[in-house]
Backbone as a printed PyTorch tensor [residue, N CA C, xyz], in Angstrom:
tensor([[[162.9270,   0.0050, 194.7380],
         [162.6030,   1.2000, 195.4050],
         [161.7160,   2.1090, 194.5450]],

        [[160.7840,   2.7990, 195.1480],
         [159.9380,   3.6470, 194.3260],
         [160.1730,   5.0850, 194.8630]],

        [[160.0370,   6.0060, 193.9250],
         [160.2850,   7.4690, 194.3070],
         [158.9490,   8.0690, 194.7090]],

        [[158.9790,   8.7170, 195.8450],
         [157.6850,   9.4420, 196.3810],
         [158.0940,  10.8110, 196.7760]],

        [[157.0510,  11.6470, 196.8940],
         [157.2300,  13.0880, 197.2630],
         [156.5530,  13.4600, 198.4970]],

        [[157.2600,  13.9840, 199.4670],
         [156.7300,  14.4180, 200.7440],
         [155.8620,  15.6710, 200.4750]],

        [[155.1440,  16.0940, 201.5170],
         [154.2880,  17.3020, 201.3540],
         [155.1330,  18.5850, 201.1300]],

        [[156.3530,  18.5810, 201.6870],
         [157.2310,  19.7520, 201.4390],
         [157.9260,  19.8220, 200.1130]],

        [[157.7320,  18.8330, 199.3440],
         [158.3170,  18.7760, 197.9610],
         [159.5690,  17.9860, 197.8720]],

        [[160.1160,  17.5310, 198.9720],
         [161.3770,  16.6680, 198.8840],
         [160.9930,  15.3040, 198.4830]],

        [[161.9090,  14.7190, 197.7220],
         [161.6660,  13.3700, 197.2000],
         [162.5000,  12.3290, 197.9690]],

        [[161.9490,  11.1270, 198.0610],
         [162.6510,   9.9980, 198.7630],
         [162.3020,   8.7340, 198.0880]],

        [[163.0770,   7.6870, 198.3640],
         [162.8730,   6.4110, 197.7790],
         [162.3930,   5.4730, 198.9070]],

        [[161.4410,   4.5890, 198.6390],
         [160.8500,   3.7300, 199.6700],
         [160.8120,   2.3250, 199.1810]],

        [[161.1560,   1.4230, 200.0030],
         [161.0410,   0.0440, 199.6720],
         [159.5690,  -0.3950, 199.7770]],

        [[158.9260,  -0.7610, 198.6270],
         [157.4980,  -1.0380, 198.6640],
         [157.1160,  -2.2710, 199.4930]],

        [[158.0850,  -3.1770, 199.7450],
         [157.8620,  -4.3020, 200.5410],
         [157.4520,  -3.9930, 201.8920]],

        [[157.8800,  -2.7590, 202.3800],
         [157.5350,  -2.3780, 203.7140],
         [156.2050,  -1.7190, 203.8990]],

        [[155.4960,  -1.4270, 202.8060],
         [154.1780,  -0.7450, 202.8460],
         [153.2050,  -1.7120, 203.4230]],

        [[152.5170,  -1.3820, 204.4650],
         [151.4800,  -2.1760, 204.9980],
         [150.1080,  -1.6930, 204.6110]],

        [[149.8640,  -0.3640, 204.7270],
         [148.5210,   0.2120, 204.3610],
         [148.7680,   1.5880, 203.5390]],

        [[147.8920,   1.8250, 202.6630],
         [147.8060,   3.1700, 202.0070],
         [146.4290,   3.6840, 202.1520]],

        [[146.3830,   4.8610, 202.7750],
         [145.0740,   5.4890, 203.0860],
         [145.0610,   6.8190, 202.3840]],

        [[143.9260,   7.1380, 201.7220],
         [143.7360,   8.4040, 201.0550],
         [142.7040,   9.2050, 201.8990]],

        [[143.1900,  10.2580, 202.5100],
         [142.2940,  11.2500, 203.0070],
         [142.5650,  12.4410, 202.0760]],

        [[142.5060,  13.6730, 202.5180],
         [142.9920,  14.6510, 201.5550],
         [144.4430,  14.4350, 201.1570]],

        [[145.2520,  13.9080, 202.0780],
         [146.6460,  13.5170, 201.7360],
         [146.7040,  11.9790, 201.8140]],

        [[147.7450,  11.4310, 201.1800],
         [147.9630,  10.0530, 201.1900],
         [148.8870,   9.5970, 202.3700]],

        [[148.3730,   8.7360, 203.1590],
         [149.1490,   8.1840, 204.3560],
         [149.6380,   6.8330, 204.0480]],

        [[150.9390,   6.6130, 204.2290],
         [151.5220,   5.2980, 204.0550],
         [151.9430,   4.8400, 205.4800]],

        [[151.4930,   3.6470, 205.8450],
         [151.9160,   3.0260, 207.0670],
         [152.8130,   1.7990, 206.7050]],

        [[153.9700,   1.7870, 207.2750],
         [154.9990,   0.7190, 206.9400],
         [154.8540,  -0.3290, 208.0810]],

        [[155.4040,  -1.4740, 207.7840],
         [155.3500,  -2.6360, 208.6940],
         [156.1610,  -2.3290, 209.9430]],

        [[157.1350,  -1.4450, 209.9200],
         [157.8470,  -1.1410, 211.0900],
         [157.3170,  -0.0450, 211.9410]],

        [[156.0410,   0.4750, 211.5960],
         [155.3550,   1.4720, 212.3540],
         [155.5840,   2.8330, 211.9110]],

        [[156.4270,   3.0770, 210.9610],
         [156.6540,   4.4550, 210.4350],
         [155.4580,   4.8530, 209.5990]],

        [[155.0940,   6.1360, 209.5660],
         [154.0960,   6.6650, 208.6960],
         [154.6700,   7.8530, 207.8700]],

        [[154.2270,   7.8910, 206.6220],
         [154.6130,   8.9500, 205.7560],
         [153.3960,   9.6220, 205.1040]],

        [[153.4320,  10.9650, 204.9290],
         [152.4830,  11.6960, 204.1350],
         [153.1150,  12.0180, 202.7860]],

        [[152.4530,  11.6500, 201.7130],
         [153.0340,  11.8740, 200.4430],
         [152.0020,  12.5970, 199.4900]],

        [[152.4910,  13.1140, 198.4240],
         [151.6810,  13.8890, 197.4720],
         [150.9380,  12.9350, 196.4840]],

        [[151.5150,  11.8210, 196.1240],
         [151.0140,  10.9250, 195.1260],
         [149.7640,  10.2820, 195.6370]],

        [[148.7720,  10.1510, 194.7920],
         [147.5370,   9.4030, 195.1980],
         [147.8640,   7.8820, 195.1570]],

        [[147.0210,   7.1260, 195.8680],
         [147.1920,   5.6700, 196.0810],
         [147.3230,   4.9340, 194.6540]],

        [[146.5980,   5.3210, 193.7110],
         [146.5760,   4.5620, 192.3790],
         [148.0090,   4.7910, 191.7500]],

        [[148.6480,   5.9040, 191.9390],
         [149.9260,   6.1390, 191.3500],
         [150.9490,   5.3270, 192.0680]],

        [[150.8420,   5.2540, 193.4210],
         [151.8160,   4.4160, 194.2020],
         [151.6620,   2.8940, 193.7770]],

        [[150.4300,   2.5220, 193.6690],
         [150.1880,   1.1210, 193.3150],
         [150.7950,   0.8370, 191.9390]],

        [[150.5270,   1.8180, 190.9680],
         [151.1090,   1.5830, 189.5850],
         [152.6460,   1.4660, 189.6450]],

        [[153.2510,   2.2550, 190.5030],
         [154.7010,   2.2620, 190.6370],
         [155.2260,   0.9700, 191.2060]],

        [[154.4590,   0.4250, 192.1640],
         [154.8260,  -0.8550, 192.8020],
         [154.7270,  -1.9860, 191.7480]],

        [[153.6790,  -1.9400, 190.9850],
         [153.3940,  -2.9410, 189.9760],
         [154.5090,  -2.8480, 188.8830]],

        [[154.8630,  -1.6440, 188.4860],
         [155.9260,  -1.4680, 187.4610],
         [157.2930,  -2.0250, 187.9390]],

        [[157.5530,  -1.7820, 189.2140],
         [158.7880,  -2.2120, 189.8830],
         [158.8400,  -3.7310, 189.8440]],

        [[157.7150,  -4.3260, 190.3040],
         [157.6930,  -5.8780, 190.2990],
         [157.7810,  -6.4530, 188.9510]],

        [[157.1570,  -5.7790, 187.9330],
         [157.2690,  -6.3540, 186.5800],
         [158.6730,  -6.2040, 186.0340]],

        [[159.3530,  -5.1240, 186.3430],
         [160.7720,  -4.9430, 185.9220],
         [161.6540,  -6.0450, 186.5430]],

        [[161.4010,  -6.3340, 187.8710],
         [162.1470,  -7.3470, 188.5480],
         [161.9770,  -8.7300, 187.9480]],

        [[160.6780,  -9.0230, 187.6300],
         [160.4240, -10.3450, 186.9980],
         [160.9430, -10.4690, 185.6170]],

        [[160.8630,  -9.3480, 184.8200],
         [161.5020,  -9.3840, 183.4600],
         [162.9960,  -9.6120, 183.5350]],

        [[163.6990,  -8.9800, 184.4860],
         [165.1240,  -9.0950, 184.5260],
         [165.4860, -10.4900, 185.0320]],

        [[164.7050, -11.0640, 185.9010],
         [164.9250, -12.4630, 186.4430],
         [164.7720, -13.3580, 185.3080]],

        [[163.6420, -13.2850, 184.5400],
         [163.4410, -14.3240, 183.4620],
         [164.4110, -14.0810, 182.3240]],

        [[164.8610, -12.8640, 182.0660],
         [165.7850, -12.6570, 180.9340],
         [167.2140, -13.2150, 181.3000]],

        [[167.6870, -13.0200, 182.5080],
         [168.9510, -13.6150, 182.8780],
         [168.9830, -15.0950, 182.9200]],

        [[167.8530, -15.6520, 183.3780],
         [167.7070, -17.1450, 183.3660],
         [167.7940, -17.6720, 181.9560]],

        [[167.1490, -16.9420, 181.0940],
         [167.1140, -17.3750, 179.6430],
         [168.4980, -17.3430, 179.1040]],

        [[169.2080, -16.2790, 179.3070],
         [170.5680, -16.1410, 178.7740],
         [171.4920, -17.1660, 179.3620]],

        [[171.4150, -17.3920, 180.6550],
         [172.3000, -18.2020, 181.3170],
         [172.1170, -19.7620, 180.9940]],

        [[170.9030, -20.1660, 181.0260],
         [170.5960, -21.6780, 180.8600],
         [170.1240, -22.0950, 179.5040]],

        [[169.5490, -21.1810, 178.7090],
         [168.8540, -21.7140, 177.5440],
         [169.7030, -21.4270, 176.2130]],

        [[170.5390, -20.4480, 176.2900],
         [171.3190, -20.1710, 175.1300],
         [172.6610, -20.9230, 175.1350]],

        [[173.0470, -21.4070, 173.9450],
         [174.2430, -22.1560, 173.8310],
         [175.3490, -21.2920, 173.3320]],

        [[176.5400, -21.4690, 174.0200],
         [177.6970, -20.7700, 173.3510],
         [178.2040, -21.5940, 172.1670]],

        [[178.6660, -20.9160, 171.2020],
         [179.1510, -21.5980, 169.9870],
         [178.0670, -22.5170, 169.4100]],

        [[176.9440, -22.0570, 169.1510],
         [175.8320, -22.8330, 168.6190],
         [176.1840, -23.4580, 167.3200]],

        [[176.9850, -22.8010, 166.5190],
         [177.3580, -23.4030, 165.1390],
         [178.2900, -24.5830, 165.2740]],

        [[178.9460, -24.7220, 166.3970],
         [179.8010, -25.8780, 166.6110],
         [179.1150, -27.0080, 167.3920]],

        [[177.8690, -26.8460, 167.7010],
         [177.1180, -27.8470, 168.4830],
         [176.6880, -28.9600, 167.5800]],

        [[177.1200, -30.1940, 167.8760],
         [176.7070, -31.3630, 167.1210],
         [176.1570, -32.3940, 168.0970]],

        [[174.8000, -32.5740, 168.0800],
         [174.2270, -33.5050, 169.0030],
         [174.6990, -34.9640, 168.6090]],

        [[174.9360, -35.7880, 169.6520],
         [175.4000, -37.1410, 169.4740],
         [174.1460, -38.0680, 169.5630]],

        [[173.9360, -38.7820, 168.4510],
         [172.7100, -39.6000, 168.4320],
         [173.1190, -40.9440, 167.7690]],

        [[172.8170, -42.0630, 168.3970],
         [173.1300, -43.4010, 167.8610],
         [171.9220, -44.1450, 167.3830]],

        [[171.0320, -43.5690, 166.6910],
         [169.7860, -44.2670, 166.2310],
         [170.0940, -45.2470, 165.1350]],

        [[171.0490, -44.9200, 164.2910],
         [171.2970, -45.8210, 163.1250],
         [172.1580, -47.0950, 163.5220]],

        [[172.7180, -47.0830, 164.7070],
         [173.5410, -48.3060, 165.1300],
         [172.5990, -49.1940, 165.9040]],

        [[172.8120, -50.5070, 165.6840],
         [172.1120, -51.5140, 166.4960],
         [172.9600, -52.6680, 166.8460]]])
């Protein structure tokens, strides 16, 4: 969710996946996929930067948890790989 500011100064959070179009007239108009429209104070470039930051955070968290869960060994000092190359 990204934080946006209405024209009256109140703040709200919006799911950026619902944004269909961003139009800049004197005010910024957001049109959502469900048909709702919002007028916000932030310019389009700020909204786009916030969306990109959110997606980058999501991808970092997803890759970090996968790395911890699948690539790191518990008790690495006790790990002894079993290899039978010297036996024939």
